[in-house]
C-alpha positions as CSV (number, residue, x, y, z in Angstrom):
1,M,-113.0,-133.7,-93.6
2,I,-114.2,-135.7,-90.4
3,S,-112.0,-134.9,-87.6
4,P,-111.1,-137.9,-85.2
5,P,-113.0,-138.1,-82.0
6,V,-111.5,-136.8,-78.6
7,Y,-111.0,-139.7,-76.3
8,L,-112.2,-139.1,-72.6
9,V,-110.9,-140.8,-69.6
10,S,-112.6,-140.8,-66.2
11,V,-111.4,-141.4,-62.7
12,N,-114.3,-142.6,-60.7
13,K,-114.9,-145.0,-58.0
14,T,-118.2,-146.2,-59.4
15,P,-117.3,-147.1,-63.1
16,A,-120.9,-147.8,-64.1
17,R,-122.1,-144.4,-62.9
18,A,-119.2,-142.7,-64.7
19,A,-120.1,-144.3,-68.0
20,S,-124.0,-143.6,-67.5
21,L,-123.1,-139.8,-66.6
22,V,-120.8,-139.2,-69.4
23,D,-123.1,-141.1,-71.9
24,Q,-126.0,-138.6,-70.7
25,L,-123.9,-135.8,-71.2
26,L,-122.6,-136.7,-74.6
27,T,-126.2,-137.4,-75.7
28,N,-127.3,-134.1,-74.3
29,L,-124.4,-132.2,-75.9
30,K,-125.0,-134.2,-79.1
31,L,-121.3,-135.1,-79.1
32,N,-121.8,-138.9,-80.0
33,G,-118.9,-139.7,-82.0
34,D,-117.2,-136.4,-81.4
35,V,-116.2,-137.4,-77.8
36,V,-115.7,-141.1,-76.8
37,H,-115.5,-142.4,-73.2
38,V,-112.7,-144.9,-73.6
39,A,-111.8,-145.9,-70.1
40,N,-112.5,-145.4,-66.4
41,A,-109.8,-145.7,-63.7
42,P,-111.5,-146.8,-60.5
43,T,-108.8,-145.3,-58.3
44,V,-106.2,-142.6,-58.8
45,E,-103.5,-145.2,-58.3
46,D,-104.9,-147.0,-61.4
47,L,-104.9,-144.1,-63.7
48,Q,-101.4,-144.5,-64.8
49,I,-102.1,-148.0,-65.9
50,V,-105.2,-147.1,-67.8
51,L,-103.6,-144.3,-69.6
52,D,-100.4,-146.3,-70.4
53,A,-102.9,-149.1,-71.9
54,L,-104.5,-146.6,-74.4
55,V,-103.4,-146.8,-78.0
56,T,-104.8,-143.4,-78.9
57,P,-104.0,-140.5,-76.5
58,A,-106.7,-139.2,-74.4
59,G,-107.8,-135.8,-74.8
60,I,-109.8,-135.2,-71.8
61,L,-109.8,-136.5,-68.1
62,I,-112.7,-136.0,-65.8
63,C,-112.1,-136.4,-62.1
64,S,-115.1,-137.4,-60.1
65,S,-116.3,-135.3,-57.2
66,Q,-115.5,-138.3,-55.0
67,W,-112.0,-137.1,-55.1
68,S,-110.3,-134.6,-52.4
69,P,-108.5,-131.7,-54.2
70,E,-105.2,-133.2,-53.5
71,E,-106.3,-136.7,-55.2
72,Q,-107.6,-134.6,-58.2
73,Q,-104.3,-132.9,-58.4
74,K,-102.5,-136.3,-58.3
75,A,-104.6,-137.6,-61.1
76,N,-104.0,-134.4,-63.1
77,T,-100.3,-134.7,-62.7
78,I,-100.3,-138.5,-63.6
79,A,-102.3,-137.7,-66.7
80,K,-100.0,-134.8,-67.7
81,G,-97.2,-137.1,-67.5
82,V,-98.5,-139.4,-70.0
83,F,-100.4,-137.1,-72.2
84,P,-99.2,-133.5,-71.8
85,E,-101.9,-132.0,-74.0
86,I,-104.8,-133.6,-72.1
87,K,-107.4,-131.4,-70.8
88,M,-108.5,-131.6,-67.1
89,V,-112.0,-131.6,-66.0
90,N,-112.2,-131.7,-62.1
91,I,-115.7,-132.0,-60.8
92,P,-115.6,-129.9,-57.5
93,P,-115.5,-132.2,-54.5
94,G,-118.8,-132.8,-52.9
95,L,-120.8,-131.6,-55.9
96,D,-122.6,-134.9,-56.3
97,Q,-123.6,-134.9,-52.5
98,R,-124.8,-131.4,-52.7
99,E,-126.5,-131.3,-56.1
100,G,-126.8,-134.8,-57.4
101,S,-126.6,-136.1,-61.0
102,V,-128.4,-132.8,-62.0
103,G,-125.6,-130.6,-60.7
104,I,-123.0,-132.9,-62.1
105,L,-124.3,-132.9,-65.7
106,A,-124.8,-129.2,-65.4
107,F,-121.1,-128.7,-64.5
108,L,-119.8,-131.0,-67.1
109,K,-122.0,-129.7,-69.9
110,D,-120.0,-126.5,-69.4
111,A,-116.7,-127.8,-68.7
112,I,-116.6,-130.3,-71.5
113,S,-117.8,-127.6,-74.1
114,R,-115.0,-125.4,-73.0
115,A,-112.6,-128.2,-73.1
116,I,-113.3,-129.2,-76.8
117,A,-113.5,-125.7,-77.9
118,N,-109.9,-125.0,-76.8
């Protein structure tokens, strides 16, 4: 039996970059079809609207390294309020500046693998 995909939502100020990084990650992990990036909220404040608009519950939320720990916590609280079972992946703030896309992808590879395994 084929299991339904896990729907992933990102919170990233740069939607095109979020889509590109997630696409690279899913291709690298060979998760195309198993995990689907369905939406991006460009601000933490827009996250509630994005999540409320989803027809199918999101299973994973990725918070960009652009956000402070407090903003990431706010996004996590909003997401849990809409989808209590959602799994959180908070990219460490500043990781993109320190390590670039390579560091982000390495972090996400491990974090997403753990999130879908649990």
